[in-house]
HTML snippet that shows the backbone in 3Dmol.js (N, CA, C, O; Angstrom):
<script src="https://3Dmol.org/build/3Dmol-min.js"></script>
<div id="view" style="width:600px;height:400px;position:relative"></div>
<script>
const pdb = `
ATOM      1  N   MET A   1     189.121-162.076 -39.354  1.00  0.00           N
ATOM      2  CA  MET A   1     190.082-162.816 -40.049  1.00  0.00           C
ATOM      3  C   MET A   1     191.380-163.237 -39.252  1.00  0.00           C
ATOM      4  O   MET A   1     191.916-164.344 -39.215  1.00  0.00           O
ATOM      5  N   GLY A   2     191.714-162.153 -38.671  1.00  0.00           N
ATOM      6  CA  GLY A   2     192.921-162.197 -37.861  1.00  0.00           C
ATOM      7  C   GLY A   2     192.661-163.054 -36.447  1.00  0.00           C
ATOM      8  O   GLY A   2     193.586-163.497 -35.766  1.00  0.00           O
ATOM      9  N   MET A   3     191.443-163.190 -36.169  1.00  0.00           N
ATOM     10  CA  MET A   3     191.357-163.984 -34.804  1.00  0.00           C
ATOM     11  C   MET A   3     191.004-165.510 -35.154  1.00  0.00           C
ATOM     12  O   MET A   3     190.745-166.225 -34.187  1.00  0.00           O
ATOM     13  N   THR A   4     190.968-166.058 -36.372  1.00  0.00           N
ATOM     14  CA  THR A   4     190.777-167.217 -36.602  1.00  0.00           C
ATOM     15  C   THR A   4     192.000-168.162 -35.994  1.00  0.00           C
ATOM     16  O   THR A   4     191.736-168.952 -35.087  1.00  0.00           O
ATOM     17  N   LEU A   5     193.124-168.071 -36.435  1.00  0.00           N
ATOM     18  CA  LEU A   5     194.087-169.005 -35.817  1.00  0.00           C
ATOM     19  C   LEU A   5     194.258-168.931 -34.239  1.00  0.00           C
ATOM     20  O   LEU A   5     194.365-169.947 -33.553  1.00  0.00           O
ATOM     21  N   PRO A   6     194.276-167.641 -33.720  1.00  0.00           N
ATOM     22  CA  PRO A   6     194.532-167.644 -32.360  1.00  0.00           C
ATOM     23  C   PRO A   6     193.323-168.317 -31.681  1.00  0.00           C
ATOM     24  O   PRO A   6     193.558-169.040 -30.713  1.00  0.00           O
ATOM     25  N   MET A   7     191.809-168.117 -32.172  1.00  0.00           N
ATOM     26  CA  MET A   7     190.745-168.695 -31.375  1.00  0.00           C
ATOM     27  C   MET A   7     190.887-170.209 -31.573  1.00  0.00           C
ATOM     28  O   MET A   7     190.653-171.031 -30.686  1.00  0.00           O
ATOM     29  N   SER A   8     191.284-170.498 -32.794  1.00  0.00           N
ATOM     30  CA  SER A   8     191.342-172.020 -33.106  1.00  0.00           C
ATOM     31  C   SER A   8     192.424-172.943 -32.100  1.00  0.00           C
ATOM     32  O   SER A   8     192.244-174.114 -31.766  1.00  0.00           O
ATOM     33  N   ARG A   9     193.528-172.113 -31.744  1.00  0.00           N
ATOM     34  CA  ARG A   9     194.477-172.635 -30.761  1.00  0.00           C
ATOM     35  C   ARG A   9     193.789-172.677 -29.393  1.00  0.00           C
ATOM     36  O   ARG A   9     193.601-173.744 -28.808  1.00  0.00           O
ATOM     37  N   ASP A  10     193.455-171.606 -28.948  1.00  0.00           N
ATOM     38  CA  ASP A  10     192.692-171.433 -27.746  1.00  0.00           C
ATOM     39  C   ASP A  10     191.616-172.375 -27.425  1.00  0.00           C
ATOM     40  O   ASP A  10     191.473-172.768 -26.267  1.00  0.00           O
ATOM     41  N   LEU A  11     190.830-172.773 -28.401  1.00  0.00           N
ATOM     42  CA  LEU A  11     189.636-173.536 -28.135  1.00  0.00           C
ATOM     43  C   LEU A  11     189.685-174.851 -28.434  1.00  0.00           C
ATOM     44  O   LEU A  11     188.702-175.569 -28.253  1.00  0.00           O
ATOM     45  N   ALA A  12     191.031-175.390 -29.010  1.00  0.00           N
ATOM     46  CA  ALA A  12     191.391-176.650 -29.264  1.00  0.00           C
ATOM     47  C   ALA A  12     191.402-177.851 -28.175  1.00  0.00           C
ATOM     48  O   ALA A  12     191.165-179.039 -28.393  1.00  0.00           O
ATOM     49  N   PRO A  13     191.706-177.295 -27.069  1.00  0.00           N
ATOM     50  CA  PRO A  13     191.617-178.178 -25.907  1.00  0.00           C
ATOM     51  C   PRO A  13     190.202-178.654 -25.527  1.00  0.00           C
ATOM     52  O   PRO A  13     190.062-179.680 -24.861  1.00  0.00           O
ATOM     53  N   ALA A  14     189.139-177.913 -25.946  1.00  0.00           N
ATOM     54  CA  ALA A  14     187.974-178.059 -25.708  1.00  0.00           C
ATOM     55  C   ALA A  14     187.170-178.712 -26.916  1.00  0.00           C
ATOM     56  O   ALA A  14     185.959-178.906 -26.808  1.00  0.00           O
ATOM     57  N   GLY A  15     187.916-179.067 -28.141  1.00  0.00           N
ATOM     58  CA  GLY A  15     187.557-179.711 -29.064  1.00  0.00           C
ATOM     59  C   GLY A  15     186.933-179.029 -29.997  1.00  0.00           C
ATOM     60  O   GLY A  15     186.254-179.677 -30.794  1.00  0.00           O
ATOM     61  N   VAL A  16     187.002-177.594 -30.131  1.00  0.00           N
ATOM     62  CA  VAL A  16     186.122-176.768 -30.727  1.00  0.00           C
ATOM     63  C   VAL A  16     187.259-176.202 -31.990  1.00  0.00           C
ATOM     64  O   VAL A  16     188.385-175.770 -31.745  1.00  0.00           O
ATOM     65  N   ARG A  17     186.654-176.328 -33.349  1.00  0.00           N
ATOM     66  CA  ARG A  17     187.329-176.108 -34.258  1.00  0.00           C
ATOM     67  C   ARG A  17     186.871-174.495 -34.869  1.00  0.00           C
ATOM     68  O   ARG A  17     185.669-174.279 -34.718  1.00  0.00           O
ATOM     69  N   VAL A  18     187.537-173.528 -35.427  1.00  0.00           N
ATOM     70  CA  VAL A  18     187.209-172.426 -35.742  1.00  0.00           C
ATOM     71  C   VAL A  18     187.780-172.178 -37.069  1.00  0.00           C
ATOM     72  O   VAL A  18     188.988-172.200 -37.307  1.00  0.00           O
ATOM     73  N   MET A  19     186.703-171.903 -38.061  1.00  0.00           N
ATOM     74  CA  MET A  19     186.931-171.687 -39.407  1.00  0.00           C
ATOM     75  C   MET A  19     186.286-170.179 -39.789  1.00  0.00           C
ATOM     76  O   MET A  19     185.390-169.658 -39.125  1.00  0.00           O
ATOM     77  N   THR A  20     186.809-169.666 -40.798  1.00  0.00           N
ATOM     78  CA  THR A  20     186.251-168.345 -41.241  1.00  0.00           C
ATOM     79  C   THR A  20     185.987-168.466 -42.635  1.00  0.00           C
ATOM     80  O   THR A  20     186.842-168.980 -43.355  1.00  0.00           O
ATOM     81  N   ILE A  21     184.793-168.014 -43.157  1.00  0.00           N
ATOM     82  CA  ILE A  21     184.380-168.001 -44.529  1.00  0.00           C
ATOM     83  C   ILE A  21     184.413-166.376 -44.978  1.00  0.00           C
ATOM     84  O   ILE A  21     183.634-165.576 -44.459  1.00  0.00           O
ATOM     85  N   ALA A  22     185.258-166.031 -45.852  1.00  0.00           N
ATOM     86  CA  ALA A  22     185.438-164.823 -46.444  1.00  0.00           C
ATOM     87  C   ALA A  22     184.425-164.489 -47.782  1.00  0.00           C
ATOM     88  O   ALA A  22     184.944-164.360 -48.891  1.00  0.00           O
ATOM     89  N   PRO A  23     183.223-164.382 -47.638  1.00  0.00           N
ATOM     90  CA  PRO A  23     182.428-164.389 -48.930  1.00  0.00           C
ATOM     91  C   PRO A  23     182.696-163.083 -49.886  1.00  0.00           C
ATOM     92  O   PRO A  23     182.828-161.955 -49.411  1.00  0.00           O
ATOM     93  N   GLY A  24     182.762-163.374 -51.319  1.00  0.00           N
ATOM     94  CA  GLY A  24     182.994-162.107 -52.107  1.00  0.00           C
ATOM     95  C   GLY A  24     181.402-161.742 -52.351  1.00  0.00           C
ATOM     96  O   GLY A  24     180.477-161.832 -51.543  1.00  0.00           O
ATOM     97  N   LEU A  25     181.383-161.332 -53.626  1.00  0.00           N
ATOM     98  CA  LEU A  25     179.870-160.851 -54.251  1.00  0.00           C
ATOM     99  C   LEU A  25     179.016-162.049 -54.289  1.00  0.00           C
ATOM    100  O   LEU A  25     179.280-162.933 -55.104  1.00  0.00           O
ATOM    101  N   MET A  26     178.069-162.157 -53.527  1.00  0.00           N
ATOM    102  CA  MET A  26     177.155-163.186 -53.487  1.00  0.00           C
ATOM    103  C   MET A  26     175.741-162.554 -54.118  1.00  0.00           C
ATOM    104  O   MET A  26     175.392-161.415 -53.808  1.00  0.00           O
ATOM    105  N   ASP A  27     175.038-163.297 -54.933  1.00  0.00           N
ATOM    106  CA  ASP A  27     173.817-162.709 -55.309  1.00  0.00           C
ATOM    107  C   ASP A  27     172.597-162.900 -54.199  1.00  0.00           C
ATOM    108  O   ASP A  27     172.063-163.976 -53.932  1.00  0.00           O
ATOM    109  N   THR A  28     172.364-161.963 -53.773  1.00  0.00           N
ATOM    110  CA  THR A  28     171.423-161.717 -52.702  1.00  0.00           C
ATOM    111  C   THR A  28     170.556-160.598 -53.089  1.00  0.00           C
ATOM    112  O   THR A  28     170.961-159.750 -53.885  1.00  0.00           O
ATOM    113  N   PRO A  29     169.161-160.541 -52.470  1.00  0.00           N
ATOM    114  CA  PRO A  29     168.319-159.711 -52.711  1.00  0.00           C
ATOM    115  C   PRO A  29     168.794-157.932 -52.237  1.00  0.00           C
ATOM    116  O   PRO A  29     168.218-156.879 -52.509  1.00  0.00           O
ATOM    117  N   ILE A  30     169.937-158.162 -51.521  1.00  0.00           N
ATOM    118  CA  ILE A  30     170.297-156.722 -51.162  1.00  0.00           C
ATOM    119  C   ILE A  30     170.466-155.711 -52.130  1.00  0.00           C
ATOM    120  O   ILE A  30     170.224-154.524 -51.913  1.00  0.00           O
ATOM    121  N   TYR A  31     170.963-156.265 -53.420  1.00  0.00           N
ATOM    122  CA  TYR A  31     171.347-155.322 -54.446  1.00  0.00           C
ATOM    123  C   TYR A  31     169.909-154.937 -55.163  1.00  0.00           C
ATOM    124  O   TYR A  31     169.982-153.889 -55.804  1.00  0.00           O
ATOM    125  N   ASP A  32     168.671-155.553 -55.179  1.00  0.00           N
ATOM    126  CA  ASP A  32     167.565-155.316 -55.920  1.00  0.00           C
ATOM    127  C   ASP A  32     167.216-153.686 -55.640  1.00  0.00           C
ATOM    128  O   ASP A  32     167.094-152.847 -56.533  1.00  0.00           O
ATOM    129  N   PRO A  33     167.088-153.443 -54.226  1.00  0.00           N
ATOM    130  CA  PRO A  33     166.416-151.970 -54.237  1.00  0.00           C
ATOM    131  C   PRO A  33     167.417-150.897 -54.766  1.00  0.00           C
ATOM    132  O   PRO A  33     167.004-149.752 -54.948  1.00  0.00           O
ATOM    133  N   VAL A  34     168.461-151.157 -54.971  1.00  0.00           N
ATOM    134  CA  VAL A  34     169.514-149.963 -55.146  1.00  0.00           C
ATOM    135  C   VAL A  34     170.340-149.960 -56.458  1.00  0.00           C
ATOM    136  O   VAL A  34     171.384-149.323 -56.598  1.00  0.00           O
ATOM    137  N   GLY A  35     169.634-150.914 -57.612  1.00  0.00           N
ATOM    138  CA  GLY A  35     170.065-150.831 -59.002  1.00  0.00           C
ATOM    139  C   GLY A  35     169.491-152.054 -59.476  1.00  0.00           C
ATOM    140  O   GLY A  35     169.196-152.037 -60.671  1.00  0.00           O
ATOM    141  N   GLY A  36     169.316-152.840 -59.008  1.00  0.00           N
ATOM    142  CA  GLY A  36     169.082-154.507 -59.486  1.00  0.00           C
ATOM    143  C   GLY A  36     170.012-154.952 -60.588  1.00  0.00           C
ATOM    144  O   GLY A  36     171.199-154.833 -60.285  1.00  0.00           O
ATOM    145  N   ALA A  37     169.767-155.442 -61.808  1.00  0.00           N
ATOM    146  CA  ALA A  37     170.367-155.819 -62.613  1.00  0.00           C
ATOM    147  C   ALA A  37     171.281-155.177 -63.171  1.00  0.00           C
ATOM    148  O   ALA A  37     172.242-155.766 -63.664  1.00  0.00           O
ATOM    149  N   GLU A  38     171.156-153.843 -63.199  1.00  0.00           N
ATOM    150  CA  GLU A  38     172.291-152.923 -63.790  1.00  0.00           C
ATOM    151  C   GLU A  38     173.605-153.149 -62.739  1.00  0.00           C
ATOM    152  O   GLU A  38     174.721-153.559 -63.060  1.00  0.00           O
ATOM    153  N   LEU A  39     173.155-152.774 -61.444  1.00  0.00           N
ATOM    154  CA  LEU A  39     174.383-152.954 -60.295  1.00  0.00           C
ATOM    155  C   LEU A  39     175.176-154.344 -60.533  1.00  0.00           C
ATOM    156  O   LEU A  39     176.388-154.379 -60.744  1.00  0.00           O
ATOM    157  N   LYS A  40     174.374-155.441 -60.475  1.00  0.00           N
ATOM    158  CA  LYS A  40     174.779-156.772 -60.609  1.00  0.00           C
ATOM    159  C   LYS A  40     175.688-156.853 -61.634  1.00  0.00           C
ATOM    160  O   LYS A  40     176.831-157.191 -61.325  1.00  0.00           O
ATOM    161  N   GLU A  41     175.383-156.567 -63.041  1.00  0.00           N
ATOM    162  CA  GLU A  41     176.213-156.485 -64.322  1.00  0.00           C
ATOM    163  C   GLU A  41     177.526-155.907 -63.795  1.00  0.00           C
ATOM    164  O   GLU A  41     178.587-156.524 -63.885  1.00  0.00           O
ATOM    165  N   HIS A  42     177.401-154.626 -63.209  1.00  0.00           N
ATOM    166  CA  HIS A  42     178.594-153.907 -63.051  1.00  0.00           C
ATOM    167  C   HIS A  42     179.661-154.607 -62.129  1.00  0.00           C
ATOM    168  O   HIS A  42     180.861-154.628 -62.403  1.00  0.00           O
ATOM    169  N   LEU A  43     179.024-155.259 -60.851  1.00  0.00           N
ATOM    170  CA  LEU A  43     179.497-156.051 -60.075  1.00  0.00           C
ATOM    171  C   LEU A  43     180.353-157.274 -60.646  1.00  0.00           C
ATOM    172  O   LEU A  43     181.496-157.549 -60.279  1.00  0.00           O
ATOM    173  N   ILE A  44     179.626-157.942 -61.582  1.00  0.00           N
ATOM    174  CA  ILE A  44     180.054-159.107 -62.311  1.00  0.00           C
ATOM    175  C   ILE A  44     181.257-158.697 -63.066  1.00  0.00           C
ATOM    176  O   ILE A  44     182.119-159.573 -63.134  1.00  0.00           O
ATOM    177  N   LYS A  45     181.523-157.572 -63.652  1.00  0.00           N
ATOM    178  CA  LYS A  45     182.698-157.305 -64.186  1.00  0.00           C
ATOM    179  C   LYS A  45     183.975-157.130 -63.384  1.00  0.00           C
ATOM    180  O   LYS A  45     185.085-157.175 -63.915  1.00  0.00           O
ATOM    181  N   THR A  46     183.807-156.959 -62.269  1.00  0.00           N
ATOM    182  CA  THR A  46     184.744-157.144 -61.351  1.00  0.00           C
ATOM    183  C   THR A  46     185.316-158.525 -61.057  1.00  0.00           C
ATOM    184  O   THR A  46     186.441-158.585 -60.560  1.00  0.00           O
ATOM    185  N   THR A  47     184.580-159.735 -61.343  1.00  0.00           N
ATOM    186  CA  THR A  47     184.963-161.005 -60.843  1.00  0.00           C
ATOM    187  C   THR A  47     185.762-161.333 -61.951  1.00  0.00           C
ATOM    188  O   THR A  47     185.690-160.883 -63.095  1.00  0.00           O
ATOM    189  N   VAL A  48     186.735-162.389 -61.360  1.00  0.00           N
ATOM    190  CA  VAL A  48     187.915-163.022 -62.426  1.00  0.00           C
ATOM    191  C   VAL A  48     187.351-164.257 -62.870  1.00  0.00           C
ATOM    192  O   VAL A  48     187.223-164.242 -64.094  1.00  0.00           O
ATOM    193  N   PHE A  49     186.983-165.267 -62.367  1.00  0.00           N
ATOM    194  CA  PHE A  49     186.354-166.533 -62.679  1.00  0.00           C
ATOM    195  C   PHE A  49     185.855-167.176 -61.761  1.00  0.00           C
ATOM    196  O   PHE A  49     186.524-167.393 -60.750  1.00  0.00           O
ATOM    197  N   PRO A  50     184.373-167.705 -61.901  1.00  0.00           N
ATOM    198  CA  PRO A  50     183.588-167.574 -63.079  1.00  0.00           C
ATOM    199  C   PRO A  50     183.149-166.014 -63.060  1.00  0.00           C
ATOM    200  O   PRO A  50     183.352-165.229 -62.134  1.00  0.00           O
ATOM    201  N   LYS A  51     182.566-165.768 -64.164  1.00  0.00           N
ATOM    202  CA  LYS A  51     182.074-164.244 -64.482  1.00  0.00           C
ATOM    203  C   LYS A  51     180.620-164.009 -63.998  1.00  0.00           C
ATOM    204  O   LYS A  51     179.745-163.685 -64.801  1.00  0.00           O
ATOM    205  N   ARG A  52     180.335-164.200 -62.478  1.00  0.00           N
ATOM    206  CA  ARG A  52     179.042-164.232 -62.050  1.00  0.00           C
ATOM    207  C   ARG A  52     179.327-163.883 -60.676  1.00  0.00           C
ATOM    208  O   ARG A  52     180.477-163.691 -60.283  1.00  0.00           O
ATOM    209  N   LEU A  53     178.176-163.785 -59.844  1.00  0.00           N
ATOM    210  CA  LEU A  53     178.036-163.407 -58.520  1.00  0.00           C
ATOM    211  C   LEU A  53     177.860-164.964 -58.040  1.00  0.00           C
ATOM    212  O   LEU A  53     177.354-165.818 -58.769  1.00  0.00           O
ATOM    213  N   GLY A  54     178.336-165.216 -56.736  1.00  0.00           N
ATOM    214  CA  GLY A  54     178.159-166.345 -56.050  1.00  0.00           C
ATOM    215  C   GLY A  54     176.688-166.681 -55.774  1.00  0.00           C
ATOM    216  O   GLY A  54     175.810-165.836 -55.947  1.00  0.00           O
ATOM    217  N   THR A  55     176.406-168.025 -55.309  1.00  0.00           N
ATOM    218  CA  THR A  55     175.011-168.204 -54.979  1.00  0.00           C
ATOM    219  C   THR A  55     174.978-168.611 -53.518  1.00  0.00           C
ATOM    220  O   THR A  55     176.020-168.887 -52.923  1.00  0.00           O
ATOM    221  N   ALA A  56     173.853-168.647 -52.970  1.00  0.00           N
ATOM    222  CA  ALA A  56     173.612-169.029 -51.377  1.00  0.00           C
ATOM    223  C   ALA A  56     173.895-170.811 -51.416  1.00  0.00           C
ATOM    224  O   ALA A  56     174.303-171.420 -50.428  1.00  0.00           O
ATOM    225  N   ASP A  57     173.615-171.413 -52.633  1.00  0.00           N
ATOM    226  CA  ASP A  57     173.990-173.038 -52.423  1.00  0.00           C
ATOM    227  C   ASP A  57     175.451-172.895 -52.364  1.00  0.00           C
ATOM    228  O   ASP A  57     176.056-173.526 -51.497  1.00  0.00           O
ATOM    229  N   GLU A  58     176.095-172.135 -53.190  1.00  0.00           N
ATOM    230  CA  GLU A  58     177.669-172.352 -53.016  1.00  0.00           C
ATOM    231  C   GLU A  58     178.244-172.225 -51.703  1.00  0.00           C
ATOM    232  O   GLU A  58     179.084-173.000 -51.246  1.00  0.00           O
ATOM    233  N   PHE A  59     177.716-171.117 -51.049  1.00  0.00           N
ATOM    234  CA  PHE A  59     178.158-170.871 -49.762  1.00  0.00           C
ATOM    235  C   PHE A  59     177.693-171.965 -48.795  1.00  0.00           C
ATOM    236  O   PHE A  59     178.441-172.389 -47.914  1.00  0.00           O
ATOM    237  N   ALA A  60     176.433-172.419 -48.976  1.00  0.00           N
ATOM    238  CA  ALA A  60     175.997-173.459 -48.077  1.00  0.00           C
ATOM    239  C   ALA A  60     176.826-174.724 -48.091  1.00  0.00           C
ATOM    240  O   ALA A  60     177.029-175.434 -47.106  1.00  0.00           O
ATOM    241  N   HIS A  61     177.337-174.952 -49.459  1.00  0.00           N
ATOM    242  CA  HIS A  61     178.066-176.150 -49.927  1.00  0.00           C
ATOM    243  C   HIS A  61     179.368-175.991 -49.074  1.00  0.00           C
ATOM    244  O   HIS A  61     179.834-176.938 -48.442  1.00  0.00           O
ATOM    245  N   LEU A  62     179.927-174.756 -49.088  1.00  0.00           N
ATOM    246  CA  LEU A  62     181.317-174.856 -48.561  1.00  0.00           C
ATOM    247  C   LEU A  62     181.033-174.801 -46.915  1.00  0.00           C
ATOM    248  O   LEU A  62     181.928-175.432 -46.354  1.00  0.00           O
ATOM    249  N   VAL A  63     180.217-174.331 -46.104  1.00  0.00           N
ATOM    250  CA  VAL A  63     179.766-174.628 -45.039  1.00  0.00           C
ATOM    251  C   VAL A  63     179.556-176.269 -44.580  1.00  0.00           C
ATOM    252  O   VAL A  63     179.985-176.714 -43.516  1.00  0.00           O
ATOM    253  N   GLN A  64     179.062-176.802 -45.252  1.00  0.00           N
ATOM    254  CA  GLN A  64     178.657-178.243 -45.361  1.00  0.00           C
ATOM    255  C   GLN A  64     180.131-179.073 -45.371  1.00  0.00           C
ATOM    256  O   GLN A  64     180.351-180.047 -44.652  1.00  0.00           O
ATOM    257  N   THR A  65     181.024-178.535 -46.258  1.00  0.00           N
ATOM    258  CA  THR A  65     182.439-179.080 -46.549  1.00  0.00           C
ATOM    259  C   THR A  65     183.224-179.069 -45.236  1.00  0.00           C
ATOM    260  O   THR A  65     183.726-180.056 -44.698  1.00  0.00           O
ATOM    261  N   ILE A  66     183.257-177.734 -44.778  1.00  0.00           N
ATOM    262  CA  ILE A  66     183.937-177.637 -43.431  1.00  0.00           C
ATOM    263  C   ILE A  66     183.687-178.420 -42.362  1.00  0.00           C
ATOM    264  O   ILE A  66     184.524-178.935 -41.621  1.00  0.00           O
ATOM    265  N   ALA A  67     182.201-178.516 -42.286  1.00  0.00           N
ATOM    266  CA  ALA A  67     181.626-179.501 -41.152  1.00  0.00           C
ATOM    267  C   ALA A  67     181.878-180.750 -41.166  1.00  0.00           C
ATOM    268  O   ALA A  67     181.986-181.485 -40.184  1.00  0.00           O
ATOM    269  N   GLU A  68     181.997-181.078 -42.483  1.00  0.00           N
ATOM    270  CA  GLU A  68     182.248-182.761 -42.989  1.00  0.00           C
ATOM    271  C   GLU A  68     183.938-183.132 -42.586  1.00  0.00           C
ATOM    272  O   GLU A  68     184.334-184.189 -42.094  1.00  0.00           O
ATOM    273  N   ASN A  69     184.736-181.984 -42.940  1.00  0.00           N
ATOM    274  CA  ASN A  69     186.222-182.439 -42.664  1.00  0.00           C
ATOM    275  C   ASN A  69     186.777-181.926 -41.481  1.00  0.00           C
ATOM    276  O   ASN A  69     187.152-180.763 -41.328  1.00  0.00           O
ATOM    277  N   SER A  70     186.820-182.851 -40.627  1.00  0.00           N
ATOM    278  CA  SER A  70     187.228-182.627 -39.365  1.00  0.00           C
ATOM    279  C   SER A  70     188.589-182.155 -39.209  1.00  0.00           C
ATOM    280  O   SER A  70     188.960-181.623 -38.163  1.00  0.00           O
ATOM    281  N   TYR A  71     189.410-182.341 -40.289  1.00  0.00           N
ATOM    282  CA  TYR A  71     190.840-181.885 -40.169  1.00  0.00           C
ATOM    283  C   TYR A  71     191.074-180.369 -40.449  1.00  0.00           C
ATOM    284  O   TYR A  71     192.137-179.839 -40.126  1.00  0.00           O
ATOM    285  N   LEU A  72     190.047-179.666 -41.068  1.00  0.00           N
ATOM    286  CA  LEU A  72     190.034-178.291 -41.242  1.00  0.00           C
ATOM    287  C   LEU A  72     189.908-177.483 -39.846  1.00  0.00           C
ATOM    288  O   LEU A  72     188.911-177.617 -39.136  1.00  0.00           O
ATOM    289  N   ASN A  73     190.992-176.632 -39.497  1.00  0.00           N
ATOM    290  CA  ASN A  73     190.748-175.757 -38.262  1.00  0.00           C
ATOM    291  C   ASN A  73     191.850-174.670 -38.404  1.00  0.00           C
ATOM    292  O   ASN A  73     192.989-174.891 -38.815  1.00  0.00           O
ATOM    293  N   GLY A  74     191.371-173.492 -38.018  1.00  0.00           N
ATOM    294  CA  GLY A  74     192.311-172.484 -38.114  1.00  0.00           C
ATOM    295  C   GLY A  74     192.578-171.824 -39.151  1.00  0.00           C
ATOM    296  O   GLY A  74     193.578-171.109 -39.209  1.00  0.00           O
ATOM    297  N   GLU A  75     191.549-171.983 -40.345  1.00  0.00           N
ATOM    298  CA  GLU A  75     191.726-171.332 -41.600  1.00  0.00           C
ATOM    299  C   GLU A  75     190.736-170.371 -42.083  1.00  0.00           C
ATOM    300  O   GLU A  75     189.594-170.490 -41.640  1.00  0.00           O
ATOM    301  N   VAL A  76     190.991-169.425 -42.930  1.00  0.00           N
ATOM    302  CA  VAL A  76     190.249-168.436 -43.684  1.00  0.00           C
ATOM    303  C   VAL A  76     189.991-169.013 -44.919  1.00  0.00           C
ATOM    304  O   VAL A  76     191.017-169.347 -45.511  1.00  0.00           O
ATOM    305  N   ILE A  77     188.786-169.270 -45.587  1.00  0.00           N
ATOM    306  CA  ILE A  77     188.755-169.632 -47.020  1.00  0.00           C
ATOM    307  C   ILE A  77     187.785-168.637 -47.619  1.00  0.00           C
ATOM    308  O   ILE A  77     186.625-168.399 -47.283  1.00  0.00           O
ATOM    309  N   ARG A  78     188.611-168.045 -48.696  1.00  0.00           N
ATOM    310  CA  ARG A  78     187.664-167.141 -49.483  1.00  0.00           C
ATOM    311  C   ARG A  78     187.035-167.561 -50.381  1.00  0.00           C
ATOM    312  O   ARG A  78     187.616-168.306 -51.170  1.00  0.00           O
ATOM    313  N   LEU A  79     185.762-167.274 -50.574  1.00  0.00           N
ATOM    314  CA  LEU A  79     184.763-167.602 -51.487  1.00  0.00           C
ATOM    315  C   LEU A  79     184.392-166.219 -52.405  1.00  0.00           C
ATOM    316  O   LEU A  79     183.423-165.474 -52.260  1.00  0.00           O
ATOM    317  N   ASP A  80     185.399-166.137 -53.315  1.00  0.00           N
ATOM    318  CA  ASP A  80     185.030-164.723 -53.929  1.00  0.00           C
ATOM    319  C   ASP A  80     185.524-164.939 -55.428  1.00  0.00           C
ATOM    320  O   ASP A  80     185.841-163.895 -55.998  1.00  0.00           O
ATOM    321  N   ALA A  81     185.635-166.015 -56.100  1.00  0.00           N
ATOM    322  CA  ALA A  81     185.892-165.933 -57.526  1.00  0.00           C
ATOM    323  C   ALA A  81     187.312-165.241 -57.887  1.00  0.00           C
ATOM    324  O   ALA A  81     187.399-164.724 -59.001  1.00  0.00           O
ATOM    325  N   ALA A  82     188.369-165.198 -57.067  1.00  0.00           N
ATOM    326  CA  ALA A  82     189.438-164.675 -57.043  1.00  0.00           C
ATOM    327  C   ALA A  82     189.215-163.122 -57.390  1.00  0.00           C
ATOM    328  O   ALA A  82     189.935-162.527 -58.191  1.00  0.00           O
ATOM    329  N   THR A  83     188.298-162.616 -56.805  1.00  0.00           N
ATOM    330  CA  THR A  83     187.893-160.860 -56.833  1.00  0.00           C
ATOM    331  C   THR A  83     188.561-160.306 -55.774  1.00  0.00           C
ATOM    332  O   THR A  83     188.525-160.762 -54.631  1.00  0.00           O
ATOM    333  N   ARG A  84     189.240-159.222 -56.160  1.00  0.00           N
ATOM    334  CA  ARG A  84     189.679-158.339 -54.826  1.00  0.00           C
ATOM    335  C   ARG A  84     189.276-157.086 -55.474  1.00  0.00           C
ATOM    336  O   ARG A  84     189.609-156.814 -56.627  1.00  0.00           O
ATOM    337  N   LEU A  85     188.461-156.220 -54.634  1.00  0.00           N
ATOM    338  CA  LEU A  85     187.801-155.105 -54.850  1.00  0.00           C
ATOM    339  C   LEU A  85     188.757-154.102 -54.440  1.00  0.00           C
ATOM    340  O   LEU A  85     189.339-154.188 -53.358  1.00  0.00           O
ATOM    341  N   PRO A  86     188.998-152.893 -55.477  1.00  0.00           N
ATOM    342  CA  PRO A  86     189.721-151.869 -55.493  1.00  0.00           C
ATOM    343  C   PRO A  86     189.284-150.884 -54.359  1.00  0.00           C
ATOM    344  O   PRO A  86     188.087-150.876 -54.071  1.00  0.00           O
ATOM    345  N   PRO A  87     190.164-150.028 -53.667  1.00  0.00           N
ATOM    346  CA  PRO A  87     189.827-149.142 -52.814  1.00  0.00           C
ATOM    347  C   PRO A  87     188.996-148.162 -53.382  1.00  0.00           C
ATOM    348  O   PRO A  87     189.122-147.859 -54.568  1.00  0.00           O
ATOM    349  N   LYS A  88     187.928-147.491 -52.453  1.00  0.00           N
ATOM    350  CA  LYS A  88     187.091-146.393 -53.241  1.00  0.00           C
ATOM    351  C   LYS A  88     187.616-145.184 -53.558  1.00  0.00           C
ATOM    352  O   LYS A  88     186.938-144.358 -54.169  1.00  0.00           O
TER     353      LYS A  88
END
`;
const viewer = $3Dmol.createViewer("view");
viewer.addModel(pdb, "pdb");
viewer.setStyle({}, {cartoon: {color: "spectrum"}});
viewer.zoomTo();
viewer.render();
</script>
């Protein structure tokens, strides 16, 4: 995240844009072997709004939007339903 802006400035003369996506809790098969539905329900309780895990389609849509909007550069976009996980 800290390298996004410096890299965008360094690569601008070459016409390269740099964006970072900081995903939150996304619904992927990684949760299935370690607790499945119970773990997902616990994680959903930590989200602010909407009260669910993110989807691959939502992530892909953000990537598409970034690619289509040529004015975006040097920014970190959080895709996390306003969730901030507490320290362990």
